[in-house]
C-alpha positions as CSV (number, residue, x, y, z in Angstrom):
1,M,75.6,-55.0,33.9
2,T,73.5,-53.7,31.0
3,K,72.9,-50.1,30.0
4,S,69.5,-50.4,31.8
5,D,71.2,-51.6,35.0
6,L,73.6,-48.7,34.8
7,I,70.7,-46.2,34.4
8,N,68.9,-47.8,37.4
9,T,71.9,-47.7,39.6
10,I,72.7,-44.1,38.8
11,S,69.1,-43.1,39.3
12,E,69.3,-44.3,42.9
13,S,72.0,-41.8,43.8
14,V,71.1,-38.7,41.7
15,D,68.0,-36.6,41.4
16,L,67.3,-37.1,37.7
17,S,64.8,-39.1,35.8
18,K,65.8,-42.4,34.2
19,K,65.1,-40.9,30.8
20,D,67.5,-38.0,31.5
21,I,70.2,-40.3,32.7
22,G,69.7,-42.5,29.7
23,N,70.1,-39.5,27.4
24,I,73.3,-38.4,29.2
25,I,74.8,-41.9,29.0
26,G,73.9,-42.1,25.3
27,E,75.5,-38.8,24.6
28,C,78.7,-39.9,26.5
29,F,78.9,-43.0,24.3
30,K,78.3,-40.9,21.2
31,V,81.1,-38.5,22.1
32,I,83.5,-41.3,22.7
33,T,82.5,-43.0,19.4
34,T,82.8,-39.8,17.4
35,T,86.2,-38.9,19.0
36,L,87.6,-42.4,18.3
37,S,86.3,-42.4,14.7
38,N,88.2,-39.1,14.2
39,G,91.4,-40.9,15.3
40,D,91.7,-39.2,18.6
41,K,91.7,-40.7,22.1
42,V,89.5,-40.2,25.1
43,Q,91.3,-40.1,28.5
44,I,89.3,-40.2,31.7
45,V,91.7,-39.8,34.6
46,G,91.4,-42.5,37.2
47,F,89.3,-44.7,34.9
48,G,91.1,-45.3,31.6
49,T,91.8,-44.4,28.0
50,F,89.8,-45.2,24.9
51,E,92.0,-45.2,21.8
52,V,92.3,-46.4,18.3
53,R,94.9,-49.1,17.4
54,T,95.9,-50.3,14.0
55,R,96.5,-54.0,13.4
56,K,99.0,-55.0,10.8
57,E,98.2,-57.3,7.9
58,R,99.0,-60.8,8.9
59,K,98.7,-64.4,7.8
60,G,96.0,-66.7,9.2
61,R,94.2,-69.9,8.4
62,N,90.7,-70.6,7.3
63,P,89.4,-72.9,10.1
64,S,87.1,-74.9,7.8
65,T,89.6,-75.5,5.0
66,G,93.0,-75.0,6.6
67,K,94.0,-72.8,3.7
68,E,96.3,-70.0,4.5
69,I,94.8,-66.5,4.1
70,T,95.9,-62.9,4.4
71,I,94.0,-61.0,7.1
72,P,94.0,-57.3,6.0
73,K,95.1,-54.5,8.3
74,S,92.4,-53.0,10.4
75,T,91.7,-50.2,12.8
76,V,90.0,-51.2,16.1
77,P,88.9,-49.5,19.3
78,A,90.9,-50.3,22.4
79,F,90.6,-49.6,26.1
80,K,93.5,-49.3,28.6
81,A,92.4,-49.3,32.3
82,G,93.7,-46.5,34.5
83,R,95.4,-46.9,37.8
84,G,92.2,-46.1,39.8
85,L,90.2,-48.8,37.9
86,K,93.0,-51.3,38.2
87,D,93.3,-50.7,42.0
88,A,89.6,-51.0,42.5
89,V,89.4,-54.3,40.6
90,A,92.5,-55.7,42.4
91,K,90.8,-55.3,45.8
92,H,88.2,-57.9,44.9
């Protein structure tokens, strides 16, 4: 499902324009992004938690040369599904 598909699906069940729905979804994504970039987490009960995780520095290999390289530590966004989402997916 794309963002456009999401907007179209929501517009079928609420009395708002597609433009307004698109703005709301965009703002939701912006709030989640800003919160994560500040190092905080976003928890939506029944759906899941968006959080920031730190990966340690580790050894790896360059696939083209086979030479061992050091992969620097990094900070990445992560999502952990909540019970409601897990249960809904498990039914299918």
